[in-house]
Phi, psi and omega in degrees: 000323178296320179297318180297317179293326176298315182296315180297315183296314182291329177297317180292313183298303182291328179299312180297314184297311183289323178300315180291328175301311180291328177298324176300313177300317184297311183296320179293320180297316179296322180299321181265015175060038170275138181285115178262115184279323184217135167236110188245133170267101186102174181239170173087211186296135178290126178268308178198172180164198179206160179251130176232111183067234184267358189249134173266109177269118188223160169248126184251170192294320182266110190276033183257082178092224182176183179205160176240129177251111179261145180297137178066029185277320185261144181304321181298322179295318179295324180295323180289325181288327183076328179230154177271125183266155174301137182094345174291149177302320182292345181277349184270153176303152184299325182293327177290319176298322179297316179297318180299317181291319181291337185297329179294300177301324179298321178297321178294320180292319177297318179298317180300316180295315183295317181295320180290327174299314180299318179298312184291334176286336178272308177205117178254122183282122175259089179258098185294340183298318183297335180269357183274155173304148186280083176254128184279131175268317179206162182240129181285130181301143176079000181270172180296330177293318178295319179295328180279354177088016177295147184229158176304138177074011165295143173247123179280112182260352175201138175224116178051040177092348178275120184274143178045058185287153168274172178296328178297319179293323176297315181298318181293318180295323178293323183296326182265005182240023182305130179066015177231149182299137179235110183284137178235144169245128190237140171259122183227106178059037180087355178256153176261126181236138177253137180217160177229128178242160178237097182301144177228153182296332181292346185246021183299329180291342180249046180058029173078348185232353176096036178237150175252127184286151173287132177208149184294142177261092186247132177271119180261348176203148177236126183288128178302136178078003182276166175305324181296316180293319180296331180277352179092017176286147184230151173302137182098345176296142174245118179279121181247355178196157176220122184052041176082358180257135182295138177261130180256338180196167182301327181298323180295326177294311182295323177296319181295323179293324178293320179292325180291332175053040174099348177287154181297138175235153180256119178263132172264122188241148170255113185231111179054041178083357179251151175266124176230156178237138180225141178259132184217146177242125181286156175240150178286135177226140180282137181263163180304330181275005178095347180281169178238141180223151177278123184223155181249353175091041175235151173257124183270151179286116179236205178292130177255145179248132179231163177265122176268139172294163188306313183300314180293321180297320179294315179297318180293321178297316178298317181295316182291319179293325176295318179294317179295323179298317178299320179295318179297314180296321178298319179296318178300316178298321179292324177295318181295322182267011178061030175263000176219153182273146175297341178295344177295330183290141177237139184246202187298328181292314178294322178297318179296318180299313181291317180299320179296317178299317181290324181293334180277358177283164184291337180242144178275354183302313178300323179293322178295318177297320178296319178299321176301315181296317180294321179297317178297317177302313181297318181298316182285314182295331177292343179271358177296143184283060179246128178308148186088317177286162179300323180297325177294320178294320179297316179299318180296320178296321179292321178297316179296326177295320178291321180283339182066026171200158181287145172290144184300149181299325180297316179294318179300317179300317180295321179297315181294323178296318178295318179296320179296316179298318179298314182293324177297315178297316180297314181294325176299314179296315183296316181294319177299314179296323176302310183298315179300316182296313183294316180297317179298314181296322183283347180252006178282000000 
């Protein structure tokens, strides 16, 4: 059933993204009076449709996206015609062809912005930790951070050249440096220490390197009749220690309660600027998944979700998409210079796995946010100067503009053939790597 839901989810996600990409080409082509022979929802065998004017609007057998077939679009077609006809793409000025090609990626970028605006108007995550200085609360055993000698309460003052990074910047630098050395500069007890970590995909939940960030342990609610209330804990209390040991984040509190297994523990609290101590004993409580955990009956301050008005949502969406775009471009540059591994790339199998997981959640908001990210990726990656992709066509148009004449059809055919072969090899590697990654993760 999970596989079926994965297939349905990725079909919808990629279908919408690719369809709107082609719709951008279609609308621009129609605007400049280019003859559009086919507008297809899906690929492969034509199932049904209708003809309006010169265009066959159809639904095809494979529902993964769609395509637009413009007259005189491919070099081979022009070679067979011998002459360029009115209405052919090749008959239009280069600047018009450039606009038509750019319209596809532009539609994806607009879609990414619009979807994120919708998400933020429904629920915008305010995770203050990502905006905080990168101070380590704890280090997970066996991770690259532990191997590099990172310690609790280290402060990362530089990561890969970024000075005084926030946790979000650490996470982003780790994301684009998978399987490659990532230099860190650390302040530890007034001393400067240099370390190198190697981020891995298995540790993405721990900021890619195996560290837990320092964050305040604040009680925002106390359950009536709970051990916490009986012990005198109050909303607004900040737990800064347990049994004399400093607390760096909420996870350390819950771990300590599990280890105590119901025996009394002493919490050191910061309350209205005063230090107070309270003794509390956890009780076992059954969880929704059937397991039991030792709990004291407090609600901890975690990520809060708020509704942003349209103006704020738009500004936040533009800022986030700009930041994500920079990250994508940075990753491409690292791949070209061999500073990042090709294993960082994820293809349709990984997208299907993630889309399926998000689609099975109670809310569609995470899936919409994921669709926004994939749309942005498609829009930017399509602008890479690789033949077959929109960016390759744009580069060829710019070269022809500089030469002031068209490149020969024979040369164009060879360029497109080389680009097609390159993309087939790349996709074969990415899909194989996808399958290995998903199978490995599901069997861990």
